[in-house]
N, C-alpha and C positions, 0 to 999 in steps of 0.2 A: 216628255219631249221625244218625240219619233225620230229614231235615226234611221238613215239610208242604209238599205240592205244592197249588198254587192254580190255579182254571181259572174262567173267565167262561163260563155257561151261559145259553141263554136257552130257556124254555117247557119246563123239564125234565119236567113233567106231560102235555106234548102236548096241552093244553088251553087254549082262547081263553076270556078274559071278554067279558062280553055286548057289551062296546063293540069288540071284535075286538082287544086287545091281551093280552100276557101278560109276566110276570116276567123281569127278569134278576138271576140270582143268583151269587154267587161259591162254587164247590165248593172245600172243603179235604180233601186226602186224607192218610192217614197211618196205617201200620201195617193195612193192609186196612180202615179204617174212614173215612168220609166224612160230612161236614156241609156244610150249605148254608146261606148266609148271603143274605139280602135287601138289593139295592141300594135299593129302592123306587121302582125306576124300571121304567116298562110301555111297551112299543113295539109295534106291529104286525110281523108276520112279515116283509113286504119291507122292514123297516127294519132289519134284524138281517144283518150278515156273517159267516155260518157259519165261513167258510175263515179269517178273521182275527179273528173272535171279539170284534167290534165293532160299535156302531150306525152305519148310513150311512142317506141319505135321510131325515134328522129334520133340521127348522129349527135344533134345538139339539145336534147331533150332539158338535159339539168339546166342548161343556160337559160333557155326559153322559159322552161318553169319557174327559174328564178326571176326574170324579166316581168311575166306576168304578176307574180306576188307582189314585186315591188311597186308595179304599177297600180295595184288595187290598194297597196299601202299608201301611195302617195293621193290618190283620190281620200280615203278615209282621214290623212291627215290633215288635207284642205278643210274637209267637214269639221273636223274636231277643233282646229286652230280657230275658225271662225266662232264654233259654238262657245269654246272657253274664254272668248274674248267677248262675248255676250251680244255678238253680231248677228243678223239674221243669217240664215243658209237654206239655199233651194238648189235643186240639180243644176240649175243654170249657172251657179258659180262654179261648177266642174267644168263646164264649156268654156267660160271665161278664163279659168285658171290653164286649160290645156292651147287656148288661142293665145297664150300671154298678156291678156289683160288682167288677170288676177295673180298676185303672188304673195308669198307669206316676206319675201326680201325686201326691205326698204330700199337697201342700195342697187336693186335689180329694178324695182320699180322707178326709181328716181334717175336709171340710166335708160329707161324705155321713154319715159315721160322728156327729158331732156331732147332725146333724138326724136321724138314725135310732134313737140312745140313747135309754134312757127316763132323764132327768136332771131334777133340781130345776131350777126356772126360774134359781135364783143361780149354779148349776154351768155350766148352757149358756151363758149370759152370759158367765161367765168364759172358758171354753174360746172361745166366739166372739171374745172381746178378743183371747186369745192368737192365734188364726187370722188376725184382721185384723192385728195387729202383724207376723206372718211375711208377709202379703202386702204390707203397706207395705215391708217389708224387700224381697222378691223375688216378684211377683206368683204366677208357678207355679215350686213346687219340686218338682222329681224326686226320686223314690226314690234314683235312680242318684248324686244331688247331695250328699245326706244324708251327711256326714261330719264329722270333728272340726272340719274348717277352716272349714266353712257355719256349724255352731253357734257357734264363736269369733267369726267375722263378725257373726252374728245378736246375740251378747251385746254386742261393741261398739256394735252399731247402737242398742240399747236403751238402754245408760249414756248414750249420746250425747243420747238424750231425757230424761236424767235422771232416769229410773224408780229406784225405792226397791229394793235390793239382794234383798229378799224378795218383792217382786214379781216380777222378772226371774226369780227361783228358782222361782215359782209357774208361769210360762210355762213353763219348762223342763221342770216337772213334767208338765205338760199334752202336750208334745211327746213326751217319753217315755213315756208312757200310749197314744199313738198308732202311735208307732214299735213297741212290744212288740205292740199290737193286729194290725199289720200283718206282723210276724214270724208271730204264730200263725195268720193267714190266709194264709201263703205268698206274701205280697206282697213281703217284705223279707229279704234274707239274713242271717242271724243272725251270720255271721262278720264282717259288715262295720257291726255294731252301733257306732253311734258314742259312746254313752254308756259304753262300757268306759273310755274316755279322757278324755272331756270330762266335767267336773263343776262345775256351777252354784255359785255362792258363796252363802252364807246366813247370817245375822247374828241372834243371840238378841235377842228384842224383850221390852221390859218388858210386864208384863200389867197394864196400868192397872185398877183397880177403883174403887168408891166405899164409903165408909163408911155406916154408917146414918144418919149426921146428914146427910151430904151426899144420900142418897136421901130424907130427910126435908125437904130444902129444895126439891128437885124436886117432893114431893108437893104441898108446900104454897105452891108458885109461884104468885104470882097474875100473869098476863101482862097487860101494857097494850093497849089496843085495837088498836094496830097490830101486835101480835103475836100476834093469836088464832088465825091459822094455824099457830101451833106446837102448839096445844093437842093435837091427835091424835099429833101426834110425840112428845108428852109421854107420853102414855097408851100409846103402843106400846113406849116404851122402858121403862115402869114393868111394863108386863105383862110383858116379857121377864125384868126382874129377880126378878120373883115366881114365873114359868112356867120360866125357863130355855131359853126357843124361842128358837132361832137367827133371824136376820132372815128367811132364805128359807121356814121354816116358818111364820112369823107371818103373811108378807104372801100366804101361800097358806091361811090359817085359814078354814074355813067352818062355817055352825050345826051342818054334820052333826059336825064334830070334837070338839063341846062336848057332854060329859059332865056333868050336874048333880047335886047331892047335895041332898034334901030339897026339889028344885023350885026351888033358888035358883041365880042366876048370880054369877059375880063382877061388881062392881060396873062395871068397865072395859066387860065383854064387853056389859052390859046396854045400854050407851051406843050401841054400833056394831054389835050383831048385829039388823039389820032385815030384813023378809021382801022388801024392794025390789031388795036386791042380794045377791049369792053371797058375796063376802069380806066380812069382817067388818071388817077393814082397807083402806084405799085401797091400790092397786097402784104404791107408791111404789118409786123406786129406792134402793138403799144409798147412793149418792153423794149424793142430795138428802137423805136423813134424816140424814147425818152432818154434811151442811152446817149444818141445823135445829138439830143438838144442840149446836154450837159457840155458836149463838145462845143457846139454852136455859141452858147452863152461864154465860154470862155474866150473864143475867138473874137465875140461881140464886146468883152469887156464888162459883161453884166453879171454883178455879185449876187444873183438869186438862184434859189432852186427850181428850174423851168421844168415843168412837165407839158405833156401837150395840152392838157386842161387848163392850164393857166391862161389859154388863148380865149376860152371861154370867160373865164373869169375877167380877162382885160377886157373884152368887148363890153360885158355888163356894166363892168365900174365905169368906162368910159360914157358909156350911154346914159347911165341915171346922171353922171356929173354934168352932162350937156343937157339934162332937163327932160329927157326922155321918160313919159310916164313909166312907170314900174310894171303897169299891166302889158304894155307894148313889148318892153323888155321880157317880160314872162313869155310872151307869145314868140318872140323871136328866137329865145333859147329853147322853145318848146316844154317848158317847166309845167308839171302838171298842176302842182299847188303853188299860189302867190307866195306862201311862206319862204318857199326855196328860194325865190327871187329876192324877196326882201332881207334876206342876209346880207346882199350885195350894199344894201342901203347902210348898214351898220359899219361899213369899212368907210363910207364918206365923212372920213374925218378931216380935221385941218391940213394935216400933212398930205393927203391924198389931194385936197384943194390946190395947195402949193405946188404939188409934183405937176398938176395938168394944167395950172393957169399959164394961158397964152399960147401952149403948144397946139400946134397942127396936128391932126392926126388923119393924114392922108399919104397915100402910097407915091 
């Protein structure tokens, strides 16, 4: 197996800059091909020791020579890590590394990809939360460290923080996504895929919904003076019930997204769609809104744990009860898989039928 050769060269183009200096570079040579990498160090000809390929007669010679050695060592490490992991290596991989496209750090790779991917605000926040948890566990996790033991240790770390089982499962789904992406980008060896053995636990959750009577209670809610800050949260929740929009879509809603019929807007939109601001609803966090919904449920005398996502559950349950085809509900909710929507059909037992019987579902 041919290894790359690394040499430090000075003033390769035999041309000085206007200040009389020239660049120090590192040459990498392999299989008849070479590439040059800048050290960003500029010196005059009399400060270069051609025989020993190092800087001399410079006030910072020791520090600069150390920087050059470290730079060469970094390039060698990139090559060695790829070869040791059984992955191919070319000089182009050195270019990718220096341009930030190639890294031996999984956490740095994950941070870079989250920043570059076109994601919804909510999805990006969720992935950044996973990354922060990983970095709290171990600040810098190398690809070489990704194995069953590390994932198991991280799982124990999360349970020690008393996180929900399904929250932990979501963290590992995020991690698995970026491990798969790293494999596709030839940064990680498929044969060392840690999720072959490691399986994060999950548990089924009750899909809470509100009956039309309970929705009516929220619609008719007369908030006291000291609770007026909840009014916009009430309207956001009701709008989600009527439209089926998830939280991330609702908080990104602008006037440009609204299509009116006969020149009329839904009453809630008319209250908040002003020319002074871009977003129709304020850019609240999901956590803040869910805290407010607990207060709203208390004010409305509803004895259920309401979160914002129950609005979508409510719409789906009601539409299915009314005989709307499950495929239509799937499209309205934006589910990619029919099986996701079919979960709602399983909650259509006699209790729900009794709850909904003869109740009007209108604002």
